[in-house]
C-alpha positions as CSV (number, residue, x, y, z in Angstrom):
1,M,9.2,-82.4,-42.5
2,R,8.8,-79.7,-39.8
3,A,5.6,-79.1,-38.0
4,A,3.8,-75.9,-38.4
5,A,5.1,-73.0,-36.3
6,L,3.5,-72.7,-32.9
7,T,2.8,-69.3,-31.3
8,L,3.6,-69.4,-27.5
9,Q,2.7,-67.0,-24.8
10,I,5.1,-67.3,-21.8
11,D,4.1,-66.0,-18.4
12,G,6.5,-66.1,-15.4
13,F,5.7,-65.8,-11.7
14,A,7.9,-65.3,-8.6
15,G,11.4,-66.9,-8.3
16,H,14.4,-65.5,-6.4
17,W,17.9,-65.0,-7.8
18,Q,21.3,-64.0,-6.5
19,F,23.7,-62.4,-9.0
20,K,27.4,-61.9,-8.8
21,E,29.9,-60.5,-11.4
22,F,33.7,-61.1,-11.4
23,S,36.1,-58.7,-12.9
24,D,39.7,-58.8,-14.0
25,K,42.4,-56.4,-12.7
26,N,41.4,-53.9,-15.3
27,G,37.7,-53.9,-14.2
28,N,36.4,-55.9,-17.2
29,V,33.7,-58.4,-16.3
30,V,35.0,-61.8,-17.1
31,R,32.5,-64.1,-15.4
32,S,29.0,-64.0,-13.8
33,L,27.1,-66.3,-11.6
34,E,23.3,-66.4,-11.1
35,A,21.8,-68.9,-8.7
36,G,18.4,-69.5,-7.1
37,T,14.9,-70.5,-7.9
38,G,13.7,-69.5,-11.3
39,S,10.2,-68.3,-12.1
40,A,7.3,-70.7,-12.3
41,L,6.4,-70.6,-16.0
42,T,3.2,-71.2,-18.0
43,F,3.5,-71.7,-21.7
44,T,0.3,-71.3,-23.6
45,N,-0.4,-72.4,-27.2
46,V,-2.1,-69.2,-28.4
47,S,-4.2,-71.1,-31.0
48,T,-5.6,-73.8,-28.7
49,G,-5.3,-72.3,-25.2
50,Q,-3.5,-75.5,-24.1
51,T,-0.9,-74.9,-21.4
52,F,2.3,-76.4,-20.1
53,S,3.5,-75.2,-16.7
54,T,6.8,-75.5,-14.7
55,M,7.4,-75.0,-11.0
56,S,9.9,-72.5,-9.6
57,N,12.9,-74.9,-9.4
58,G,16.5,-74.4,-8.6
59,A,19.0,-73.3,-11.3
60,V,22.5,-72.0,-11.7
61,S,23.8,-70.0,-14.7
62,R,27.5,-69.4,-15.2
63,K,28.8,-67.1,-18.0
64,T,32.3,-66.6,-19.1
65,F,32.8,-63.4,-21.2
66,N,35.2,-63.1,-24.1
67,L,36.9,-59.8,-25.2
68,D,35.0,-59.8,-28.5
69,G,31.7,-59.6,-26.7
70,S,30.7,-63.3,-27.1
71,F,30.2,-65.6,-24.1
72,T,29.9,-69.2,-23.0
73,E,27.0,-70.1,-20.7
74,T,26.7,-73.2,-18.6
75,D,23.3,-73.8,-17.0
76,T,22.5,-76.5,-14.5
77,G,19.2,-77.4,-12.8
78,H,15.9,-76.5,-14.5
79,N,16.2,-74.2,-17.5
80,V,14.3,-73.3,-20.6
81,L,16.1,-72.9,-23.9
82,I,14.4,-70.9,-26.7
83,L,16.1,-71.2,-30.1
84,F,15.4,-69.2,-33.3
85,P,16.0,-70.1,-37.0
86,T,19.3,-68.2,-36.8
87,D,20.6,-70.4,-34.0
88,N,22.5,-73.7,-34.1
89,P,20.6,-76.0,-34.1
90,A,18.1,-73.9,-35.9
91,G,14.8,-73.3,-34.2
92,P,12.1,-72.4,-33.6
93,S,12.1,-74.5,-30.5
94,T,11.4,-74.2,-26.8
95,T,12.9,-76.9,-24.5
96,L,12.9,-77.5,-20.8
97,I,16.2,-79.0,-19.6
98,A,16.5,-80.6,-16.2
99,G,20.2,-81.2,-16.1
100,R,23.1,-79.4,-17.8
101,L,23.2,-77.1,-20.8
102,V,26.3,-75.5,-22.4
103,F,26.0,-73.0,-25.2
104,T,27.8,-70.0,-26.7
105,V,26.4,-66.7,-27.9
106,D,28.3,-64.7,-30.5
107,V,28.4,-61.0,-30.8
108,F,25.3,-61.1,-33.1
109,G,23.3,-62.9,-30.5
110,V,23.4,-66.3,-32.3
111,F,23.2,-69.3,-29.9
112,T,25.2,-72.4,-30.6
113,V,24.4,-75.3,-28.3
114,Q,27.5,-77.2,-27.3
115,R,26.1,-79.9,-24.9
116,V,22.8,-81.0,-23.3
117,S,22.5,-83.7,-20.7
118,G,19.7,-84.7,-18.4
119,R,15.9,-84.8,-18.9
120,V,14.7,-82.9,-21.9
121,T,11.1,-81.9,-22.6
122,D,10.1,-80.4,-26.0
123,I,7.5,-77.8,-24.9
124,C,6.2,-77.2,-28.4
125,A,5.6,-80.9,-28.9
126,A,3.8,-81.1,-25.6
127,L,1.5,-78.2,-26.7
128,S,0.9,-79.4,-30.3
């Protein structure tokens, strides 16, 4: 049985990122790299006002782009993954991952989680 849906408000503050794209000989972007400190985030349960906050911690995001418009993303460090009912696994869910996350995104924007390792915090459960 699934818990009732939770409405979250997400506010972000500060953070500093460096971004680099890598292209093939034809000028097509094939990879990107983002690294730095992400935003400090505050998640608020709109119904109760209860909050869950994260600090601005280090993270790295690597994307590999496919010719069809899909891509694979590998995130390390502190990252938040938000999944919707159309994703795999199906959401809704909001999860803080301190470790490694690998997922694909198809041309329709559907996320498919491939691998998660490290410390995982279910933000919705923390705010229920």
